[in-house]
C-alpha positions, 0 to 999 in steps of 0.5 A, a space after each residue: 500500500 502506498 503511504 502519504 510519505 511514499 507519495 511525498 518522497 515521489 514528489 520530491 524525487 520528481 522535482 529533483 529530476 526536473 533540474 536545478 531551476 525547481 530546486 533553486 526556486 524551492 530553496 528561495 521559497 523556503 528561505 522566503 517563507 522562513 524569513 517571513 514567518 520569523 519576522 511576522 511571527 504566527 500572525 493571522 497572515 502567517 497562519 493563512 500562508 502556512 495553511 496554503 503551503 500545507 494544502 499545496 504540499 498535500 496536492 503535490 503528494 496526491 497529484 496523480 489522483 487529483 489530476 484525474 478528478 472530474 473526468 467527465 467534463 470537457 477539458 476547458 470546463 474541467 480546467 476552469 472548475 478545478 481551478 475555481 474549486 481549489 481557489 474557493 478552498 484557499 479563499 477559506 484560509 484567507 478568511 482569518 487574515 484578508 478576505 475579499 472585504 475586511 468586514 467579512 474577516 473571521 476572528 476568534 469571537 466569530 460564531 460558526 454561523 456568522 463565519 459560514 455566512 461571511 465565507 459564503 459572501 466572500 465566495 459570492 464575489 470571488 468565485 465569478 472572478 476566478 471563473 473568468 481568471 481561469 478561463 483566461 489561463 485556459 485560453 493561453 495554455 490551449 494556444 501557447 506551449 508551456 512546460 510544467 516548470 514554465 507554467 508554474 512560474 509564469 502563471 504564479 507570477 502573473 496571478 501574484 502581481 495581478 492580485 495586488 502584488 504589482 502595486 505592492 512591489 512597485 512601492 517596496 521593490 526590496 520586498 521582491 526577495 519574498 516574491 515566492 511567498 505570495 506565489 505559493 498561494 497561486 501554485 495551490 490553485 493552478 498547478 493541479 488543473 494544468 496537470 489534469 489537462 496538459 495532455 489534452 491541449 491542442 498540438 499546434 500551440 505557440 512557443 517563443 514570447 507568446 506564453 509570457 503574454 499571459 502575465 500582462 493579460 492576467 494582471 489586466 484581468 485581475 485589475 478589471 475583476 478587482 475593480 468590479 468587486 470593489 464597486 459591488 462591495 461598496 454598493 452592497 455596504 460590505 466595503 467602505 468608501 
């Protein structure tokens, strides 16, 4: 019987076989996470990130099983649905630190009922945005050729910058040393969907510069979706002006 430890060891071996790039990125990520947590302590933000990383580690260990989920759906729909479902889980981790609106934040004094209502409201605003975001990612992966490593970096970077990271790093360039820390948030929602469909993409995909155009496209998508969410939040009274 294959144990969880065996699966995790297999995942580590796969990363090692991929070359020095993933190994160096893994080292950078580990150092960024360790330094961030040591500086911030076990704040709500740190706990959220550690939960996301644990969730990602479980996905890596169970990647073969998870990549076979929802086999009856068309490939494009399957990709978008898997990504959105994983994003919904990660949104749950963010409810204790930075939900879509600060008024929905779950704290120690929040009742179970109120917490579920807040989480449901968060998903009401964020799920439609993730459906659009993953539809944009699908458009690129079905037309541009990505290796797994290239996909991980390009899409992780694009989503991290699009989801507020662009302005944060422009205001504090020195914080780029911690870039892999927020990128893990998006690895936890976009890697499994790619593994699920990468063998079913059209063969005549473009290489060269085209795969990297996903970065500005996703930044723009996040900005538009974010602006709409903020507007709707203000109109509903969940977001202060």
